[in-house]
Structure formats: structure tokens, C-alpha cells
MMTF fields as JSON, N, C-alpha, C and O atoms, coordinates in Angstrom:
{
  "mmtfVersion": "1.0.0",
  "mmtfProducer": "UNKNOWN",
  "numBonds": 411,
  "numAtoms": 412,
  "numGroups": 103,
  "numChains": 1,
  "numModels": 1,
  "chainsPerModel": [1],
  "groupsPerChain": [103],
  "chainIdList": ["A"],
  "bondAtomList": [4, 2, 8, 6, 12, 10, 16, 14, 20, 18, 24, 22, 28, 26, 32, 30, 36, 34, 40, 38, 44, 42, 48, 46, 52, 50, 56, 54, 60, 58, 64, 62, 68, 66, 72, 70, 76, 74, 80, 78, 84, 82, 88, 86, 92, 90, 96, 94, 100, 98, 104, 102, 108, 106, 112, 110, 116, 114, 120, 118, 124, 122, 128, 126, 132, 130, 136, 134, 140, 138, 144, 142, 148, 146, 152, 150, 156, 154, 160, 158, 164, 162, 168, 166, 172, 170, 176, 174, 180, 178, 184, 182, 188, 186, 192, 190, 196, 194, 200, 198, 204, 202, 208, 206, 212, 210, 216, 214, 220, 218, 224, 222, 228, 226, 232, 230, 236, 234, 240, 238, 244, 242, 248, 246, 252, 250, 256, 254, 260, 258, 264, 262, 268, 266, 272, 270, 276, 274, 280, 278, 284, 282, 288, 286, 292, 290, 296, 294, 300, 298, 304, 302, 308, 306, 312, 310, 316, 314, 320, 318, 324, 322, 328, 326, 332, 330, 336, 334, 340, 338, 344, 342, 348, 346, 352, 350, 356, 354, 360, 358, 364, 362, 368, 366, 372, 370, 376, 374, 380, 378, 384, 382, 388, 386, 392, 390, 396, 394, 400, 398, 404, 402, 408, 406],
  "bondOrderList": [1, 1, 1, 1, 1, 1, 1, 1, 1, 1, 1, 1, 1, 1, 1, 1, 1, 1, 1, 1, 1, 1, 1, 1, 1, 1, 1, 1, 1, 1, 1, 1, 1, 1, 1, 1, 1, 1, 1, 1, 1, 1, 1, 1, 1, 1, 1, 1, 1, 1, 1, 1, 1, 1, 1, 1, 1, 1, 1, 1, 1, 1, 1, 1, 1, 1, 1, 1, 1, 1, 1, 1, 1, 1, 1, 1, 1, 1, 1, 1, 1, 1, 1, 1, 1, 1, 1, 1, 1, 1, 1, 1, 1, 1, 1, 1, 1, 1, 1, 1, 1, 1],
  "groupList": [{"groupName": "MET", "atomNameList": ["N", "CA", "C", "O"], "elementList": ["N", "C", "C", "O"], "formalChargeList": [0, 0, 0, 0], "bondAtomList": [1, 0, 2, 1, 3, 2], "bondOrderList": [1, 1, 2], "singleLetterCode": "M", "chemCompType": "L-PEPTIDE LINKING"}, {"groupName": "SER", "atomNameList": ["N", "CA", "C", "O"], "elementList": ["N", "C", "C", "O"], "formalChargeList": [0, 0, 0, 0], "bondAtomList": [1, 0, 2, 1, 3, 2], "bondOrderList": [1, 1, 2], "singleLetterCode": "S", "chemCompType": "L-PEPTIDE LINKING"}, {"groupName": "PRO", "atomNameList": ["N", "CA", "C", "O"], "elementList": ["N", "C", "C", "O"], "formalChargeList": [0, 0, 0, 0], "bondAtomList": [1, 0, 2, 1, 3, 2], "bondOrderList": [1, 1, 2], "singleLetterCode": "P", "chemCompType": "L-PEPTIDE LINKING"}, {"groupName": "LYS", "atomNameList": ["N", "CA", "C", "O"], "elementList": ["N", "C", "C", "O"], "formalChargeList": [0, 0, 0, 0], "bondAtomList": [1, 0, 2, 1, 3, 2], "bondOrderList": [1, 1, 2], "singleLetterCode": "K", "chemCompType": "L-PEPTIDE LINKING"}, {"groupName": "VAL", "atomNameList": ["N", "CA", "C", "O"], "elementList": ["N", "C", "C", "O"], "formalChargeList": [0, 0, 0, 0], "bondAtomList": [1, 0, 2, 1, 3, 2], "bondOrderList": [1, 1, 2], "singleLetterCode": "V", "chemCompType": "L-PEPTIDE LINKING"}, {"groupName": "ALA", "atomNameList": ["N", "CA", "C", "O"], "elementList": ["N", "C", "C", "O"], "formalChargeList": [0, 0, 0, 0], "bondAtomList": [1, 0, 2, 1, 3, 2], "bondOrderList": [1, 1, 2], "singleLetterCode": "A", "chemCompType": "L-PEPTIDE LINKING"}, {"groupName": "GLY", "atomNameList": ["N", "CA", "C", "O"], "elementList": ["N", "C", "C", "O"], "formalChargeList": [0, 0, 0, 0], "bondAtomList": [1, 0, 2, 1, 3, 2], "bondOrderList": [1, 1, 2], "singleLetterCode": "G", "chemCompType": "PEPTIDE LINKING"}, {"groupName": "ILE", "atomNameList": ["N", "CA", "C", "O"], "elementList": ["N", "C", "C", "O"], "formalChargeList": [0, 0, 0, 0], "bondAtomList": [1, 0, 2, 1, 3, 2], "bondOrderList": [1, 1, 2], "singleLetterCode": "I", "chemCompType": "L-PEPTIDE LINKING"}, {"groupName": "ARG", "atomNameList": ["N", "CA", "C", "O"], "elementList": ["N", "C", "C", "O"], "formalChargeList": [0, 0, 0, 0], "bondAtomList": [1, 0, 2, 1, 3, 2], "bondOrderList": [1, 1, 2], "singleLetterCode": "R", "chemCompType": "L-PEPTIDE LINKING"}, {"groupName": "GLU", "atomNameList": ["N", "CA", "C", "O"], "elementList": ["N", "C", "C", "O"], "formalChargeList": [0, 0, 0, 0], "bondAtomList": [1, 0, 2, 1, 3, 2], "bondOrderList": [1, 1, 2], "singleLetterCode": "E", "chemCompType": "L-PEPTIDE LINKING"}, {"groupName": "HIS", "atomNameList": ["N", "CA", "C", "O"], "elementList": ["N", "C", "C", "O"], "formalChargeList": [0, 0, 0, 0], "bondAtomList": [1, 0, 2, 1, 3, 2], "bondOrderList": [1, 1, 2], "singleLetterCode": "H", "chemCompType": "L-PEPTIDE LINKING"}, {"groupName": "TRP", "atomNameList": ["N", "CA", "C", "O"], "elementList": ["N", "C", "C", "O"], "formalChargeList": [0, 0, 0, 0], "bondAtomList": [1, 0, 2, 1, 3, 2], "bondOrderList": [1, 1, 2], "singleLetterCode": "W", "chemCompType": "L-PEPTIDE LINKING"}, {"groupName": "GLN", "atomNameList": ["N", "CA", "C", "O"], "elementList": ["N", "C", "C", "O"], "formalChargeList": [0, 0, 0, 0], "bondAtomList": [1, 0, 2, 1, 3, 2], "bondOrderList": [1, 1, 2], "singleLetterCode": "Q", "chemCompType": "L-PEPTIDE LINKING"}, {"groupName": "THR", "atomNameList": ["N", "CA", "C", "O"], "elementList": ["N", "C", "C", "O"], "formalChargeList": [0, 0, 0, 0], "bondAtomList": [1, 0, 2, 1, 3, 2], "bondOrderList": [1, 1, 2], "singleLetterCode": "T", "chemCompType": "L-PEPTIDE LINKING"}, {"groupName": "LEU", "atomNameList": ["N", "CA", "C", "O"], "elementList": ["N", "C", "C", "O"], "formalChargeList": [0, 0, 0, 0], "bondAtomList": [1, 0, 2, 1, 3, 2], "bondOrderList": [1, 1, 2], "singleLetterCode": "L", "chemCompType": "L-PEPTIDE LINKING"}, {"groupName": "ASP", "atomNameList": ["N", "CA", "C", "O"], "elementList": ["N", "C", "C", "O"], "formalChargeList": [0, 0, 0, 0], "bondAtomList": [1, 0, 2, 1, 3, 2], "bondOrderList": [1, 1, 2], "singleLetterCode": "D", "chemCompType": "L-PEPTIDE LINKING"}, {"groupName": "ASN", "atomNameList": ["N", "CA", "C", "O"], "elementList": ["N", "C", "C", "O"], "formalChargeList": [0, 0, 0, 0], "bondAtomList": [1, 0, 2, 1, 3, 2], "bondOrderList": [1, 1, 2], "singleLetterCode": "N", "chemCompType": "L-PEPTIDE LINKING"}, {"groupName": "TYR", "atomNameList": ["N", "CA", "C", "O"], "elementList": ["N", "C", "C", "O"], "formalChargeList": [0, 0, 0, 0], "bondAtomList": [1, 0, 2, 1, 3, 2], "bondOrderList": [1, 1, 2], "singleLetterCode": "Y", "chemCompType": "L-PEPTIDE LINKING"}],
  "groupTypeList": [0, 1, 1, 2, 1, 1, 3, 4, 5, 6, 7, 8, 9, 10, 11, 8, 12, 13, 14, 5, 9, 5, 9, 5, 8, 6, 13, 15, 2, 6, 5, 2, 12, 2, 4, 12, 4, 15, 2, 9, 3, 4, 8, 9, 16, 8, 14, 8, 8, 5, 5, 6, 8, 12, 6, 14, 8, 14, 7, 3, 1, 8, 8, 8, 15, 2, 8, 5, 4, 15, 17, 6, 8, 17, 11, 7, 1, 6, 9, 16, 8, 5, 14, 14, 13, 1, 9, 17, 6, 4, 13, 14, 15, 9, 4, 9, 9, 17, 14, 1, 6, 9, 6],
  "groupIdList": [1, 2, 3, 4, 5, 6, 7, 8, 9, 10, 11, 12, 13, 14, 15, 16, 17, 18, 19, 20, 21, 22, 23, 24, 25, 26, 27, 28, 29, 30, 31, 32, 33, 34, 35, 36, 37, 38, 39, 40, 41, 42, 43, 44, 45, 46, 47, 48, 49, 50, 51, 52, 53, 54, 55, 56, 57, 58, 59, 60, 61, 62, 63, 64, 65, 66, 67, 68, 69, 70, 71, 72, 73, 74, 75, 76, 77, 78, 79, 80, 81, 82, 83, 84, 85, 86, 87, 88, 89, 90, 91, 92, 93, 94, 95, 96, 97, 98, 99, 100, 101, 102, 103],
  "secStructList": [7, 7, 7, 2, 2, 2, 2, 2, 2, 2, 2, 2, 2, 2, 2, 2, 2, 2, 2, 2, 2, 2, 2, 6, 6, 6, 7, 7, 6, 6, 1, 7, 7, 7, 7, 7, 7, 7, 2, 2, 2, 2, 2, 2, 2, 2, 2, 2, 2, 2, 2, 2, 2, 6, 6, 7, 7, 3, 3, 3, 7, 7, 7, 7, 7, 6, 6, 1, 6, 6, 6, 6, 7, 3, 3, 3, 3, 3, 6, 6, 3, 3, 3, 3, 7, 7, 6, 6, 7, 5, 7, 2, 2, 2, 2, 2, 2, 2, 2, 6, 6, 7, 7],
  "xCoordList": [-25.42, -24.418, -23.017, -23.031, -21.744, -20.728, -19.879, -20.056, -19.09, -18.404, -17.092, -16.697, -16.336, -15.119, -14.138, -13.424, -14.075, -13.131, -13.529, -12.681, -14.827, -15.007, -14.763, -14.304, -14.975, -14.427, -12.739, -12.35, -12.02, -10.885, -10.242, -9.247, -10.913, -10.873, -11.305, -10.885, -12.274, -12.579, -11.347, -10.803, -10.693, -9.858, -8.562, -7.963, -8.262, -7.082, -7.693, -6.984, -8.418, -8.855, -8.496, -7.65, -9.543, -8.935, -7.341, -6.656, -7.105, -5.021, -4.634, -4.134, -4.84, -4.489, -4.662, -3.891, -5.354, -6.503, -5.378, -4.559, -5.596, -4.563, -3.097, -2.421, -2.827, -1.28, -1.076, -0.279, -2.023, -1.783, -1.655, -0.745, -2.931, -3.02, -2.192, -1.473, -1.272, -0.178, 1.143, 2.015, 0.898, 2.305, 2.527, 3.421, 0.901, 0.447, 1.332, 2.317, 0.748, 0.727, 2.767, 3.495, 3.007, 4.491, 4.645, 5.82, 3.639, 4.008, 4.156, 4.252, 4.151, 4.611, 3.217, 3.1, 2.394, 1.064, 1.361, 0.482, 2.308, 2.964, 3.858, 4.126, 4.339, 4.725, 4.385, 3.399, 5.047, 4.023, 3.88, 4.756, 2.481, 2.206, 2.71, 3.033, 2.993, 3.5, 2.848, 1.802, 3.142, 2.598, 2.357, 3.364, 1.362, 0.891, 1.803, 1.961, 2.251, 2.9, 2.382, 2.57, 1.775, 1.113, 2.316, 2.978, 2.965, 3.814, 3.634, 4.68, 2.318, 2.122, 2.563, 3.066, 2.309, 2.408, 3.803, 4.118, 4.597, 6.04, 6.318, 6.833, 6.162, 6.71, 5.855, 6.304, 4.985, 4.547, 5.759, 6.728, 5.72, 6.347, 8.268, 9.024, 8.766, 9.854, 9.993, 11.127, 9.263, 9.013, 8.499, 8.899, 7.821, 8.192, 8.927, 8.985, 9.972, 11.362, 11.882, 12.069, 12.11, 12.705, 12.441, 13.39, 11.094, 10.692, 11.139, 11.374, 11.233, 11.769, 12.868, 13.189, 13.845, 15.504, 15.864, 16.894, 14.926, 15.065, 14.014, 13.799, 13.65, 12.947, 11.67, 10.965, 11.033, 9.399, 8.947, 9.57, 7.431, 6.403, 5.334, 4.263, 5.304, 4.377, 3.235, 3.147, 2.076, 0.199, -0.656, -1.26, -0.514, -1.775, -3.553, -4.021, -4.132, -5.411, -6.191, -5.933, -7.261, -7.852, -9.141, -9.751, -9.549, -10.677, -10.883, -9.955, -11.868, -11.967, -13.31, -14.042, -13.448, -14.55, -13.933, -13.75, -13.711, -12.805, -13.163, -12.299, -14.438, -15.168, -15.054, -15.34, -14.545, -14.07, -12.594, -11.682, -12.674, -11.655, -10.211, -9.346, -9.709, -8.862, -8.399, -7.54, -8.941, -8.948, -7.254, -6.817, -6.713, -5.556, -4.328, -3.187, -4.639, -3.653, -3.039, -3.409, -1.741, -0.808, -0.295, -0.243, 0.141, 0.443, 2.38, 2.771, 2.905, 3.975, 4.498, 4.706, 4.744, 4.88, 6.178, 7.221, 6.371, 7.659, 7.355, 6.381, 8.307, 8.141, 7.005, 7.019, 5.931, 4.645, 4.142, 3.316, 4.595, 3.845, 4.005, 4.881, 2.92, 2.732, 3.63, 3.384, 4.615, 5.49, 5.054, 5.223, 4.666, 3.791, 2.818, 2.404, 1.736, 0.113, -0.117, 0.561, -1.647, -2.628, -3.979, -4.255, -4.996, -6.021, -6.408, -7.026, -6.248, -6.468, -5.626, -5.842, -4.312, -3.015, -2.638, -3.169, -1.296, -0.545, -0.634, -1.09, -0.129, 0.117, 1.492, 2.262, 1.789, 3.112, 4.041, 5.244, 3.292, 4.743, 5.177, 6.352, 4.039, 4.844, 5.689, 6.524, 5.351, 5.794, 6.784, 7.719, 7.327, 8.556, 9.781, 10.807, 9.184, 9.745, 10.125, 11.206, 9.379, 9.729, 10.583, 11.421, 10.497, 11.515, 13.125, 14.232, 12.953, 14.465, 14.867, 15.658, 14.332, 15.01, 14.403, 14.723, 13.947, 13.733, 12.207, 11.781, 11.505, 10.453, 10.254, 9.267],
  "yCoordList": [35.374, 34.881, 36.046, 37.237, 35.143, 36.225, 36.259, 35.686, 37.093, 37.614, 36.987, 36.84, 36.569, 35.835, 36.369, 35.679, 37.812, 38.376, 38.183, 38.225, 38.008, 38.046, 36.586, 36.321, 35.785, 34.62, 34.569, 34.148, 34.889, 35.371, 35.859, 35.348, 36.797, 37.385, 36.673, 36.941, 35.638, 34.655, 33.877, 33.785, 33.29, 32.138, 33.019, 32.65, 33.931, 34.643, 34.886, 35.005, 34.886, 35.514, 34.322, 34.317, 32.839, 31.954, 31.514, 31.203, 31.6, 31.32, 32.003, 31.413, 33.483, 34.139, 33.908, 34.447, 33.356, 32.806, 31.301, 31.181, 30.449, 29.094, 29.342, 28.711, 30.288, 31.114, 31.257, 30.624, 32.256, 32.621, 31.991, 31.998, 31.184, 29.779, 29.308, 30.307, 28.131, 27.672, 28.368, 27.981, 29.418, 30.453, 30.256, 29.766, 31.057, 30.749, 29.614, 29.863, 28.373, 26.931, 26.87, 26.328, 27.505, 27.148, 26.319, 26.038, 25.655, 24.763, 25.455, 26.663, 24.388, 24.938, 24.153, 22.937, 25.086, 24.613, 23.839, 23.153, 23.884, 23.122, 21.958, 21.203, 21.798, 20.693, 19.316, 19.091, 18.061, 17.223, 16.461, 16.281, 15.756, 15.048, 14.057, 13.379, 13.539, 11.89, 11.076, 11.466, 10.127, 8.55, 7.56, 7.256, 7.077, 6.247, 5.198, 5.208, 4.444, 2.862, 1.783, 1.819, 0.851, -0.228, -1.142, -1.359, -1.9, -2.813, -3.776, -4.365, -4.532, -5.65, -5.513, -6.504, -4.247, -4.191, -4.162, -4.34, -3.834, -3.522, -4.931, -5.396, -5.707, -7.17, -7.975, -8.928, -7.521, -8.526, -8.107, -8.863, -6.792, -6.549, -6.696, -6.625, -6.906, -7.436, -9.056, -9.533, -9.593, -11.031, -11.167, -12.173, -10.471, -10.667, -10.661, -11.317, -9.481, -9.33, -10.624, -11.142, -11.118, -12.413, -13.207, -13.514, -13.797, -14.58, -14.808, -15.841, -13.306, -13.066, -13.249, -13.71, -13.055, -13.199, -14.665, -14.946, -15.684, -16.971, -16.91, -18.068, -16.394, -16.982, -17.344, -17.561, -17.509, -17.495, -16.388, -15.442, -16.426, -15.735, -15.446, -15.967, -14.753, -14.384, -14.15, -13.101, -14.85, -14.746, -14.333, -15.05, -13.125, -13.096, -13.006, -12.524, -13.843, -13.821, -12.665, -11.611, -12.761, -11.681, -11.35, -10.346, -12.114, -12.383, -10.478, -9.671, -10.285, -8.972, -8.902, -7.92, -10.195, -10.499, -11.355, -12.566, -10.353, -10.961, -12.308, -13.072, -12.678, -14.06, -15.053, -16.18, -14.749, -15.702, -16.795, -16.283, -18.033, -18.459, -18.276, -18.408, -17.978, -17.527, -16.142, -15.829, -15.143, -13.784, -13.413, -13.476, -13.119, -12.517, -13.586, -13.137, -15.089, -15.762, -15.425, -14.717, -16.362, -16.229, -17.265, -18.122, -17.683, -19.106, -18.552, -17.438, -19.424, -19.579, -20.288, -21.498, -19.651, -20.273, -20.79, -20.303, -21.677, -21.031, -21.723, -22.45, -21.41, -22.341, -23.638, -24.839, -22.434, -23.468, -24.325, -25.129, -24.295, -25.014, -24.3, -23.449, -24.692, -24.061, -25.077, -26.283, -24.553, -24.638, -24.921, -25.933, -24.071, -23.383, -23.352, -22.26, -24.404, -23.989, -24.939, -25.858, -24.377, -25.189, -24.771, -23.671, -25.942, -25.751, -24.282, -23.662, -23.635, -22.158, -21.091, -19.933, -21.741, -20.7, -20.845, -21.504, -19.81, -19.916, -18.332, -17.415, -18.196, -16.909, -16.527, -17.39, -15.316, -14.506, -15.112, -15.304, -15.396, -16.262, -17.374, -17.571, -18.133, -19.467, -19.275, -20.086, -18.346, -17.869, -17.359, -17.768, -16.529, -16.191, -17.391, -17.401, -18.464, -19.521, -20.199, -20.778, -20.318, -21.11, -20.661, -21.299, -19.119, -18.66, -18.448, -18.158, -18.597, -18.362, -19.371, -19.337, -21.032, -21.77, -22.79, -23.965, -22.376, -23.133, -23.925, -24.499, -23.942, -24.538, -25.95, -26.668],
  "zCoordList": [-10.385, -10.805, -10.705, -11.015, -10.109, -9.638, -11.334, -12.409, -10.882, -12.205, -11.883, -10.726, -13.096, -12.905, -12.074, -11.347, -12.183, -11.493, -9.516, -8.625, -9.359, -7.971, -7.655, -6.544, -8.358, -8.019, -7.751, -6.661, -8.496, -8.585, -7.113, -6.599, -6.633, -5.525, -4.302, -3.177, -4.618, -3.25, -3.418, -2.317, -4.315, -4.249, -3.695, -2.685, -4.259, -3.662, -1.772, -0.773, -1.821, -0.226, 0.581, 1.475, 0.007, 0.754, 0.867, 1.841, -0.259, -0.191, 0.899, 1.857, 0.883, 2.134, 3.57, 4.364, 3.858, 4.937, 5.148, 6.06, 4.217, 4.286, 4.731, 5.544, 4.078, 3.883, 5.601, 6.293, 6.027, 7.378, 8.354, 9.182, 8.277, 9.871, 9.172, 9.188, 8.109, 8.286, 8.955, 9.734, 8.362, 9.225, 10.664, 11.355, 10.95, 12.283, 13.152, 13.847, 12.937, 12.835, 12.965, 13.796, 12.013, 11.642, 10.76, 10.522, 9.992, 9.08, 7.623, 7.408, 6.657, 5.53, 4.493, 4.341, 3.959, 3.365, 2.193, 1.67, 1.823, 0.31, 0.499, -0.436, 1.738, 1.987, 2.033, 2.734, 1.351, 1.713, 2.652, 3.498, 2.654, 4.056, 4.32, 3.344, 5.573, 5.583, 4.936, 4.418, 4.824, 4.158, 5.288, 5.927, 5.603, 6.427, 5.477, 4.256, 6.326, 5.561, 6.335, 7.551, 5.839, 6.221, 6.612, 5.597, 7.964, 7.934, 7.471, 7.199, 7.094, 6.742, 4.827, 4.297, 3.988, 3.155, 2.41, 1.233, 3.693, 3.423, 3.578, 2.561, 4.445, 4.592, 3.2, 2.564, 3.049, 1.662, 0.706, 0.629, -0.1, -0.986, -0.767, -1.735, 0.699, 0.863, 0.564, 0.527, 0.428, 0.475, -0.988, -1.575, -1.559, -3.257, -4.029, -5.069, -3.375, -3.663, -3.927, -5.028, -2.728, -2.026, -2.963, -3.685, -3.263, -4.264, -5.537, -6.163, -5.873, -7.328, -7.418, -8.513, -6.562, -6.561, -6.848, -7.461, -6.357, -6.357, -7.751, -8.11, -8.204, -9.534, -9.168, -10.154, -7.952, -7.921, -8.156, -8.638, -7.72, -7.978, -6.935, -7.246, -5.758, -4.66, -5.04, -5.677, -4.873, -5.486, -4.163, -3.365, -4.209, -3.325, -4.119, -5.15, -2.825, -3.271, -3.542, -2.959, -4.491, -4.78, -4.26, -4.627, -3.467, -2.432, -1.864, -1.814, -1.626, -1.067, -0.005, 0.112, 0.737, 1.285, 2.593, 2.721, 3.415, 4.814, 5.193, 5.622, 5.061, 5.338, 4.645, 5.05, 3.292, 2.523, 3.275, 3.925, 3.032, 3.402, 2.831, 3.696, 1.461, 1.198, 1.179, 0.355, 2.115, 2.378, 2.918, 4.067, 1.978, 2.745, 2.114, 2.006, 1.685, 1.759, 0.38, -0.556, 0.661, -0.586, -1.115, -0.234, -2.14, -3.177, -3.734, -4.083, -3.644, -4.024, -5.585, -5.494, -7.062, -7.808, -8.698, -8.261, -9.867, -10.082, -11.413, -11.61, -12.307, -13.9, -13.664, -13.395, -13.986, -14.12, -13.411, -13.843, -12.085, -10.941, -9.939, -9.788, -8.971, -7.422, -6.628, -6.627, -5.997, -5.09, -3.329, -2.647, -3.1, -1.678, -1.733, -2.122, -1.427, -1.614, -0.697, -0.236, -0.45, -0.243, -0.628, -1.109, -0.327, -0.809, -0.251, -1.117, 0.799, 0.846, 0.794, 1.152, 0.157, 0.441, 2.005, 2.9, 1.996, 3.09, 3.634, 2.952, 4.94, 5.674, 5.168, 4.746, 5.203, 5.34, 6.142, 5.961, 7.086, 8.318, 7.324, 7.012, 6.823, 6.518, 4.815, 4.416, 4.207, 2.988, 3.537, 2.849, 4.581, 5.376, 5.257, 4.577, 6.28, 6.181, 5.339, 5.449, 4.303, 2.718, 2.137, 1.499, 2.296, 1.057, 2.324, 1.872, 3.356, 4.049, 4.459, 5.402, 3.708, 3.67, 5.272, 5.448, 5.774, 6.998, 6.852, 7.854, 5.756, 6.056, 5.095, 5.251]
}
């Protein structure tokens, strides 16, 4: 069993190495890493806000099985009733069309 002081020394050595490698690469190891943004999620959030401004709610299917009929589908509701709906929901394109007044 190793002593606490040898564990601390090991951790210090690990960080010295990590910092030396980062310095050699010219990067900052403490800098935040870039976040991967899913354009479809950004679009969904934008449409959710647009629906909210019109007093509506954008509801996404909770299905997690890609083979399910309503997987990745949406409904728009407002004032205790569904406004834009079909048996299996609609796509984001149809939601965008409806919210922009084109549908």
C-alpha cells in the first residue's frame, strides 16, 4: 500500500507532464473545450421559443426507438387543445411552416 505522500507526488508528476505536453502543443489545458452544437436541436429550440411567443407549446415525442412511428415527431398545442397535429405528429419543417403562417 502506498503512502498518501507518494500518491500526492504521483498526482503532481502527472500534472507536470500534462502541463508540459499542453505547453509543447501551445494549448491551455484549463481552457474550456469547444462544445458540439447540433443544428437540429438549435432549430428545435428556436421553434419552441417562436411557439411560446404565440402562446403555444411545442411538444416533442418522447419515443426513444428510432423505428417507432412517432419517433422525432412534434405537436403544437395551445389553450388545452392540439392545434397542429396528426396521428403520429409532424416534422420540424411542418412546425416551422405553421408558426411562420405559411401553413
